[in-house]
C-alpha positions as CSV (number, residue, x, y, z in Angstrom):
1,M,-105.0,-188.2,22.5
2,T,-101.5,-187.3,23.5
3,R,-99.3,-187.0,20.4
4,P,-95.7,-188.3,20.6
5,S,-92.8,-186.1,19.9
6,V,-91.0,-188.3,17.4
7,L,-92.4,-189.6,14.1
8,L,-90.5,-192.6,12.8
9,H,-90.2,-193.7,9.2
10,C,-91.8,-197.0,8.1
11,R,-90.8,-197.6,4.5
12,P,-89.1,-200.8,3.2
13,R,-86.2,-200.9,0.8
14,N,-86.8,-199.8,-2.8
15,T,-90.4,-198.7,-2.4
16,P,-91.5,-196.6,-5.4
17,T,-92.8,-193.1,-4.7
18,I,-96.4,-192.1,-4.9
19,P,-97.3,-190.2,-8.1
20,D,-98.7,-186.7,-7.7
21,V,-102.5,-186.9,-8.0
22,S,-103.3,-183.4,-6.9
23,N,-104.9,-182.4,-10.2
24,L,-106.5,-185.7,-11.1
25,S,-110.2,-186.0,-10.7
26,F,-112.6,-188.9,-11.6
27,S,-114.1,-186.6,-14.3
28,N,-111.0,-187.2,-16.4
29,L,-111.9,-190.9,-16.7
30,A,-114.0,-192.6,-19.3
31,L,-116.9,-193.1,-16.9
32,P,-120.7,-192.5,-17.5
33,D,-122.0,-189.2,-16.2
34,A,-124.3,-191.1,-13.8
35,Q,-121.4,-192.9,-12.2
36,L,-119.5,-189.6,-11.9
37,Q,-122.5,-188.1,-10.1
38,N,-122.7,-191.2,-7.9
39,L,-119.0,-190.9,-7.0
40,D,-119.4,-187.3,-6.1
41,S,-122.4,-188.1,-3.8
42,L,-120.3,-190.8,-2.1
43,G,-117.5,-188.4,-1.4
44,Y,-115.0,-189.6,-4.0
45,V,-113.5,-186.2,-4.7
46,Q,-110.0,-187.0,-5.9
47,M,-108.3,-190.2,-7.0
48,T,-105.9,-191.9,-4.7
49,A,-102.4,-192.9,-6.0
50,I,-103.5,-196.4,-6.8
51,Q,-106.7,-195.2,-8.5
52,A,-104.8,-192.7,-10.6
53,A,-102.3,-195.3,-11.7
54,A,-104.6,-198.2,-12.2
55,L,-107.9,-196.9,-13.5
56,P,-106.9,-195.6,-16.9
57,L,-105.2,-198.9,-17.7
58,A,-108.0,-201.1,-16.3
59,L,-110.7,-199.1,-18.0
60,S,-108.8,-199.7,-21.3
61,G,-109.1,-203.4,-20.8
62,N,-105.5,-204.2,-19.7
63,D,-104.6,-207.0,-17.3
64,L,-103.1,-205.4,-14.3
65,I,-100.8,-206.0,-11.3
66,G,-101.5,-203.4,-8.7
67,Q,-99.2,-203.1,-5.7
68,A,-100.6,-201.0,-2.8
69,K,-101.4,-201.1,0.9
70,T,-104.8,-201.9,2.4
71,G,-106.8,-198.7,2.8
72,S,-105.3,-197.1,-0.3
73,G,-108.6,-197.1,-2.3
74,K,-107.8,-200.1,-4.4
75,T,-111.4,-201.4,-4.2
76,A,-112.6,-198.6,-6.4
77,A,-109.6,-199.2,-8.7
78,F,-111.0,-202.6,-9.7
79,A,-114.7,-202.0,-9.0
80,L,-115.2,-199.1,-11.4
81,P,-113.8,-201.0,-14.4
82,L,-115.8,-204.2,-13.7
83,L,-119.0,-202.2,-13.3
84,A,-118.3,-200.3,-16.5
85,R,-118.2,-203.7,-18.3
86,L,-121.4,-205.1,-16.8
87,N,-124.5,-205.8,-18.8
88,P,-127.4,-205.3,-16.3
89,Q,-129.8,-207.1,-18.6
90,H,-127.7,-210.3,-18.6
91,F,-128.3,-212.1,-15.3
92,S,-125.1,-214.2,-15.1
93,V,-121.9,-213.9,-13.1
94,Q,-119.8,-211.4,-15.1
95,S,-117.3,-210.4,-12.4
96,L,-115.6,-212.5,-9.8
97,I,-113.6,-211.1,-6.9
98,L,-111.5,-213.4,-4.7
99,C,-110.6,-212.3,-1.2
100,P,-108.6,-214.0,1.6
101,T,-111.2,-213.6,4.3
102,R,-114.9,-213.3,4.8
103,E,-114.5,-209.9,6.5
104,L,-112.7,-208.4,3.5
105,A,-115.1,-210.0,1.0
106,S,-118.0,-208.4,2.9
107,Q,-116.4,-205.0,2.9
108,V,-115.6,-205.2,-0.8
109,A,-119.1,-206.3,-1.7
110,D,-120.6,-203.4,0.3
111,E,-118.4,-200.9,-1.5
112,I,-119.2,-202.4,-4.9
113,R,-122.9,-202.0,-4.1
114,R,-122.3,-198.3,-3.3
115,L,-120.4,-197.8,-6.5
116,A,-123.1,-199.6,-8.5
117,R,-125.9,-197.3,-7.3
118,Y,-125.9,-195.4,-10.6
119,Q,-127.2,-198.6,-12.3
120,N,-130.5,-200.3,-11.6
121,N,-130.8,-203.9,-10.4
122,I,-127.1,-204.8,-10.1
123,K,-127.0,-207.9,-7.9
124,V,-123.8,-208.5,-5.8
125,V,-123.6,-211.8,-4.0
126,T,-121.1,-212.8,-1.3
127,L,-120.0,-216.4,-1.1
128,C,-117.8,-217.2,1.9
129,G,-117.3,-220.0,4.4
130,G,-118.6,-219.7,8.0
131,Q,-122.2,-219.5,6.9
132,S,-124.7,-222.0,5.5
133,I,-124.3,-222.8,1.8
134,G,-128.1,-223.3,1.2
135,P,-129.1,-219.6,1.2
136,Q,-126.1,-218.9,-1.0
137,I,-127.3,-221.4,-3.6
138,G,-130.8,-219.7,-3.4
139,S,-129.2,-216.3,-4.1
140,L,-127.3,-217.7,-7.1
141,E,-130.5,-219.3,-8.5
142,H,-132.1,-215.8,-8.6
143,G,-129.2,-214.5,-10.7
144,A,-126.1,-212.5,-9.8
145,H,-123.9,-210.0,-11.8
146,V,-121.0,-209.9,-9.3
147,V,-119.7,-212.5,-7.0
148,V,-117.3,-211.7,-4.1
149,G,-116.0,-214.6,-2.1
150,T,-113.2,-216.6,-0.5
151,P,-111.5,-219.3,-2.6
152,G,-112.6,-222.3,-0.5
153,R,-116.3,-221.5,-0.7
154,I,-116.2,-220.5,-4.4
155,K,-114.6,-223.9,-5.1
156,D,-117.3,-225.6,-3.1
157,H,-120.0,-224.0,-5.4
158,L,-118.1,-225.0,-8.5
159,R,-117.9,-228.6,-7.3
160,K,-121.6,-228.6,-6.5
161,E,-122.3,-226.9,-9.9
162,T,-124.3,-224.2,-8.2
163,L,-122.0,-221.5,-9.7
164,S,-121.1,-221.0,-13.3
165,L,-118.1,-218.8,-14.3
166,A,-118.6,-219.3,-18.0
167,N,-119.5,-215.6,-18.6
168,V,-116.9,-213.9,-16.3
169,N,-115.3,-211.0,-18.1
170,T,-113.4,-209.6,-15.1
171,L,-111.5,-211.6,-12.5
172,V,-110.0,-209.8,-9.5
173,L,-107.5,-211.3,-7.0
174,D,-107.6,-209.0,-4.1
175,E,-104.8,-209.2,-1.5
176,A,-103.3,-212.0,-3.6
177,D,-100.2,-212.3,-1.4
178,R,-102.3,-213.0,1.7
179,M,-104.4,-215.7,-0.2
180,L,-101.2,-217.5,-1.1
181,E,-99.9,-217.2,2.4
182,M,-103.1,-218.9,3.6
183,G,-102.5,-221.8,1.3
184,F,-105.2,-221.1,-1.3
185,I,-103.0,-221.5,-4.4
186,D,-104.7,-224.8,-5.5
187,D,-108.2,-223.4,-5.0
188,I,-107.3,-220.2,-6.9
189,E,-105.8,-222.2,-9.8
190,A,-108.9,-224.4,-10.1
191,I,-111.2,-221.3,-10.0
192,I,-109.2,-219.4,-12.6
193,T,-109.3,-222.4,-15.0
194,A,-113.1,-222.3,-14.7
195,T,-113.2,-218.8,-16.2
196,P,-112.9,-217.8,-19.9
197,S,-109.4,-217.3,-21.2
198,N,-110.3,-214.0,-22.7
199,R,-111.2,-212.4,-19.4
200,Q,-109.6,-209.3,-17.9
201,T,-107.5,-210.3,-14.8
202,L,-106.8,-207.6,-12.1
203,L,-104.3,-208.7,-9.4
204,F,-103.8,-206.6,-6.3
205,S,-101.2,-207.3,-3.7
206,A,-99.3,-205.4,-1.0
207,T,-96.1,-207.3,-1.8
208,Y,-94.7,-208.8,-5.0
209,P,-93.0,-212.1,-4.0
210,D,-91.9,-214.8,-6.5
211,N,-95.2,-216.8,-6.1
212,I,-97.2,-213.7,-7.1
213,Q,-94.9,-213.3,-10.2
214,S,-95.5,-217.0,-11.1
215,L,-99.2,-216.7,-10.7
216,S,-99.3,-213.6,-12.9
217,A,-97.1,-215.3,-15.6
218,R,-99.5,-218.3,-15.7
219,F,-102.9,-216.5,-15.8
220,Q,-102.4,-212.9,-17.0
221,R,-101.9,-211.6,-20.5
222,A,-99.2,-208.9,-20.9
223,P,-100.2,-207.3,-17.5
224,Q,-99.4,-203.7,-16.8
225,R,-97.7,-203.3,-13.4
226,V,-98.5,-200.2,-11.3
227,S,-96.9,-199.8,-7.9
228,V,-97.5,-197.1,-5.3
229,E,-96.1,-196.8,-1.8
230,S,-96.9,-200.1,-0.2
231,L,-96.5,-199.1,3.4
232,H,-96.4,-195.8,5.2
233,T,-94.7,-192.4,5.0
234,E,-93.1,-190.7,8.0
235,H,-96.2,-188.5,8.3
236,D,-98.6,-191.4,8.7
237,I,-97.6,-193.4,11.8
238,A,-95.7,-192.5,15.0
239,Q,-94.0,-195.5,16.6
240,R,-93.2,-195.8,20.3
241,F,-91.5,-198.8,21.9
242,F,-91.6,-199.5,25.6
243,V,-89.6,-202.1,27.4
244,C,-91.0,-203.8,30.5
245,Q,-90.8,-207.0,32.5
246,K,-92.9,-209.7,30.9
247,S,-94.8,-210.2,34.2
248,D,-95.7,-206.5,34.2
249,R,-97.1,-206.4,30.7
250,L,-100.8,-206.3,31.6
251,P,-100.5,-203.3,34.0
252,A,-98.2,-201.7,31.5
253,L,-100.9,-201.9,28.8
254,V,-103.4,-200.2,31.0
255,R,-100.7,-197.5,31.7
256,L,-100.2,-197.0,28.0
257,L,-104.0,-196.7,27.3
258,A,-104.5,-194.3,30.2
259,H,-101.6,-192.1,29.1
260,F,-102.3,-191.8,25.4
261,K,-106.1,-192.0,25.7
262,P,-106.9,-193.3,22.2
263,Q,-110.6,-193.0,21.3
264,T,-110.3,-196.5,19.9
265,A,-107.5,-198.9,19.5
266,V,-106.7,-202.5,18.3
267,V,-104.4,-204.4,20.7
268,F,-102.6,-207.3,19.0
269,C,-101.6,-210.5,20.7
270,N,-99.7,-213.5,19.2
271,T,-102.1,-216.1,20.6
272,K,-105.8,-216.5,21.2
273,E,-105.1,-217.5,24.8
274,L,-103.4,-214.2,25.4
275,V,-106.3,-212.4,23.7
276,R,-108.7,-213.8,26.3
277,E,-106.3,-213.0,29.2
278,V,-105.8,-209.4,28.0
279,C,-109.5,-208.8,27.4
280,A,-110.4,-210.1,30.8
281,Y,-107.8,-207.9,32.5
282,L,-108.9,-204.8,30.7
283,G,-112.5,-205.4,31.7
284,Q,-111.4,-205.8,35.4
285,S,-109.5,-202.5,35.0
286,G,-112.7,-200.7,33.8
287,I,-111.8,-200.6,30.1
288,Y,-114.5,-201.8,27.7
289,A,-112.8,-204.3,25.4
290,L,-114.0,-207.1,23.1
291,A,-112.0,-210.1,21.9
292,L,-111.5,-211.3,18.3
293,H,-109.9,-214.7,17.7
294,G,-110.1,-217.8,15.6
295,D,-112.1,-219.9,18.0
296,M,-115.1,-217.6,17.9
297,E,-118.1,-218.5,15.7
298,Q,-118.2,-216.4,12.5
299,R,-121.4,-214.7,13.6
300,D,-119.8,-213.6,16.9
301,R,-116.7,-212.3,15.0
302,D,-118.9,-210.3,12.6
303,Q,-120.8,-208.7,15.5
304,V,-117.6,-207.8,17.3
305,L,-116.2,-206.1,14.2
306,I,-119.5,-204.3,13.7
307,Q,-119.5,-203.0,17.3
308,F,-116.0,-201.8,16.9
309,K,-116.8,-200.0,13.6
310,H,-119.9,-198.5,15.3
311,S,-117.8,-197.0,18.1
312,S,-119.7,-199.2,20.5
313,C,-116.4,-200.8,21.6
314,T,-113.3,-198.8,22.7
315,I,-110.6,-201.5,22.5
316,L,-110.5,-204.5,20.2
317,V,-108.1,-207.3,21.4
318,A,-107.2,-209.5,18.4
319,T,-104.9,-212.1,16.9
320,D,-103.5,-211.4,13.4
321,V,-105.5,-214.1,11.7
322,A,-108.8,-212.9,13.2
323,A,-108.1,-209.2,12.4
324,R,-107.5,-209.9,8.7
325,G,-110.0,-207.9,6.7
326,L,-110.3,-205.2,9.4
327,D,-110.4,-202.1,7.4
328,I,-111.2,-198.9,9.3
329,D,-110.3,-195.5,7.9
330,D,-110.1,-193.7,11.2
331,L,-108.3,-195.9,13.7
332,P,-106.2,-193.6,16.0
333,A,-104.0,-196.3,17.6
334,V,-102.6,-199.8,17.3
335,V,-101.0,-201.5,20.3
336,N,-98.6,-204.5,20.1
337,F,-99.1,-206.3,23.4
338,E,-96.1,-208.3,22.3
339,L,-94.0,-207.9,19.2
340,P,-94.4,-210.5,16.4
341,R,-91.3,-212.4,15.2
342,N,-91.9,-211.3,11.6
343,A,-91.1,-207.6,10.8
344,E,-93.6,-207.7,7.9
345,V,-96.4,-208.8,10.3
346,Y,-95.5,-205.8,12.5
347,V,-95.7,-203.5,9.6
348,H,-99.0,-205.0,8.5
349,R,-100.4,-204.5,12.1
350,I,-99.5,-200.9,12.4
351,G,-100.7,-200.2,8.9
352,R,-104.3,-200.3,10.2
353,T,-103.8,-196.8,11.6
354,G,-102.6,-193.7,9.8
355,R,-105.0,-194.1,6.9
356,A,-106.9,-191.7,4.6
357,G,-104.4,-188.9,5.3
358,K,-104.8,-189.1,9.1
359,E,-102.0,-189.6,11.6
360,G,-101.9,-192.7,13.8
361,I,-99.8,-194.0,16.6
362,A,-98.3,-197.5,17.1
363,L,-97.4,-198.4,20.7
364,S,-95.4,-201.6,21.4
365,L,-94.5,-203.5,24.5
366,F,-91.6,-205.9,24.6
367,A,-89.5,-207.7,27.3
368,D,-85.7,-207.2,27.4
369,A,-85.2,-210.8,26.1
370,E,-87.2,-209.8,22.9
371,R,-84.8,-207.1,21.7
372,F,-84.0,-209.3,18.8
373,K,-87.5,-208.7,17.5
374,L,-87.0,-204.9,17.8
375,H,-83.7,-205.2,16.0
376,G,-85.4,-207.2,13.1
377,I,-88.1,-204.5,12.8
378,G,-85.4,-201.8,12.7
379,E,-83.4,-203.7,10.0
380,Y,-86.5,-204.0,7.9
381,Q,-87.1,-200.2,8.2
382,Q,-83.4,-199.5,7.7
383,R,-83.1,-197.5,11.0
384,E,-82.2,-197.8,14.6
385,L,-85.3,-197.8,16.7
386,E,-85.3,-196.1,20.0
387,F,-87.2,-197.3,23.0
388,E,-88.0,-196.3,26.6
389,A,-89.0,-197.8,29.9
390,V,-92.7,-197.9,30.3
391,E,-92.2,-196.7,33.9
392,Q,-91.1,-193.3,32.5
393,L,-94.6,-192.6,31.4
394,P,-96.4,-190.5,34.0
395,A,-99.1,-192.6,35.7
396,S,-102.6,-191.5,35.1
397,G,-105.5,-192.2,37.4
398,E,-108.0,-191.5,34.6
399,K,-109.9,-194.3,33.0
400,L,-110.9,-194.5,29.3
401,P,-114.5,-193.3,28.9
402,L,-117.2,-195.8,27.9
403,P,-117.8,-196.1,24.2
404,P,-120.0,-193.2,22.9
405,F,-122.4,-195.6,21.1
406,V,-124.4,-198.8,21.8
407,T,-125.2,-201.2,19.0
408,L,-128.7,-202.6,18.6
409,A,-129.1,-205.8,16.6
410,I,-132.3,-206.2,14.5
411,A,-133.4,-209.7,13.3
412,G,-134.0,-208.6,9.7
413,G,-131.7,-207.8,6.9
414,R,-131.4,-207.5,3.1
415,K,-133.4,-210.8,2.7
416,E,-136.3,-209.1,4.4
417,K,-135.8,-206.0,2.2
418,V,-134.7,-203.9,5.2
419,R,-132.6,-200.9,4.3
420,A,-130.6,-198.4,6.3
421,G,-133.1,-195.7,5.5
422,D,-136.0,-197.8,6.8
423,I,-134.2,-198.2,10.2
424,L,-133.4,-194.5,10.3
425,G,-136.9,-193.6,9.5
426,A,-138.3,-195.9,12.1
427,L,-136.1,-194.4,14.8
428,T,-136.5,-190.7,13.9
429,G,-140.2,-190.9,12.8
430,E,-142.7,-192.4,15.2
431,A,-140.0,-193.4,17.7
432,G,-139.0,-189.8,18.1
433,I,-135.3,-190.4,18.4
434,D,-133.1,-187.4,17.5
435,G,-131.3,-188.1,14.3
436,K,-128.0,-186.9,15.8
437,A,-128.2,-189.8,18.3
438,V,-128.2,-192.3,15.4
439,G,-124.8,-193.5,14.3
440,K,-123.7,-196.0,11.7
441,I,-126.1,-198.5,10.3
442,T,-125.0,-201.9,8.9
443,V,-127.3,-204.2,7.0
444,T,-126.3,-207.8,6.3
445,E,-128.2,-210.6,4.6
446,Y,-130.2,-211.6,7.6
447,S,-129.6,-208.9,10.3
448,A,-129.2,-205.2,10.7
449,Y,-127.2,-203.2,13.3
450,V,-127.6,-199.6,14.3
451,A,-125.4,-197.5,16.6
452,I,-127.3,-195.3,19.1
453,A,-125.8,-192.7,21.3
454,R,-125.3,-194.3,24.8
455,D,-127.7,-192.0,26.6
456,A,-130.5,-192.7,24.0
457,A,-129.9,-196.5,23.6
458,D,-132.6,-197.7,26.1
459,Q,-135.2,-195.4,24.6
460,A,-134.4,-196.5,21.1
461,L,-134.5,-200.2,22.1
462,G,-137.9,-199.8,23.7
463,R,-139.3,-197.8,20.7
464,L,-138.1,-200.4,18.2
465,L,-139.4,-203.3,20.2
466,N,-142.8,-201.7,20.5
467,G,-142.8,-200.2,17.0
468,K,-142.4,-201.4,13.4
469,I,-139.9,-201.2,10.6
470,K,-141.4,-201.0,7.1
471,G,-144.7,-201.9,8.7
472,R,-143.3,-205.1,10.3
473,K,-142.3,-206.1,13.8
474,F,-138.7,-207.4,14.3
475,K,-136.9,-208.8,17.3
476,V,-134.3,-206.2,18.6
477,R,-131.6,-206.6,21.2
478,K,-128.7,-204.7,22.6
479,L,-125.3,-206.1,21.9
């Protein structure tokens, strides 16, 4: 991908600096040897800034307010302490994590399961809206140690008395500012009052507005506050702004993508109607794109996100609400098809690139009448932002290549005891698919998804349809 010549700063006023963590390893923490070995096997080599600041305090039992951006490693900052306090022999809910969206809850639950591998039979249950409550009730009846969910659905279970929080010793509010923005304050308060007063409460938020301070004052006991850089350094994200006529914005987007050639990118629109329009135009232009917006069924949204994470989709066109919970470590580019009115929304959008020490690029289109938005973003960043006419970019006749992978959907998941290793074995064993052709594998409650190199996808589909996984036949289709 073409790299821009200018890197712009994206740091708000009074942001604390990141502490030096160059010499801090997980072995310095009071963690069991089995967990340290598990962390090493998962690639946790060195603590991130939020982990280094939060883990010693949380492991000591302190209540905590952690301020850090998404993608900073904060899941491990609260997951390791709550796992350390779990009693595997006691099948009751001992830890509760509240998240603003189903997508984020699913990601958090998956990461906790990975971090819990050093212990046997730790059961993590996800309770979110958008799916039938019946199977969730069944999962809870079989016992759960950790519950991860959204406030609305957790409150539903409390009302139905299908969930007891009487034995919760650790409560986590993840992305608390976003939960309050979404109007969950009453649900959160009702849930917290259903937990024991002597619990440990860990609150994580990208920002620290007054309503977060008020929530902390009511429900935390002498919390320790740790704050690391909440946005992005000048080495993370390169920003480029392009002015164009509003009527020319669609061909201008194609021009941007053809010039910068990102391997993958998220294109943000302000409305779901525009998402549909942009997605259709890109398709007509030979660019493989999928839409993500609030009118879609939850199952369809989940499958779109999985395809994007599997590198089976090049461009994801999304609204801000639909993209909440989108957490990808290696996203090369973010494109603003139009600038949001709110500078914080802009910063949150572009914060999805430039993660995990990698550089990213943020490309933005705006009409001349929208210069006030650019000015607001510049004021927020305390700098004057430069822009250029999109016509100045050299036109490229090249099209973005097709995605390197195709995702196959298998009608069996964790409920059928299907594991990623079972799918890999079925493909590389009797099916004879080269292991290098198999990409990411995602297993959910009732389905599983496997990325296959494009040139091997039809062969893999045929072999799975005519073969077995764990000795059983499953329906398989290409997404």
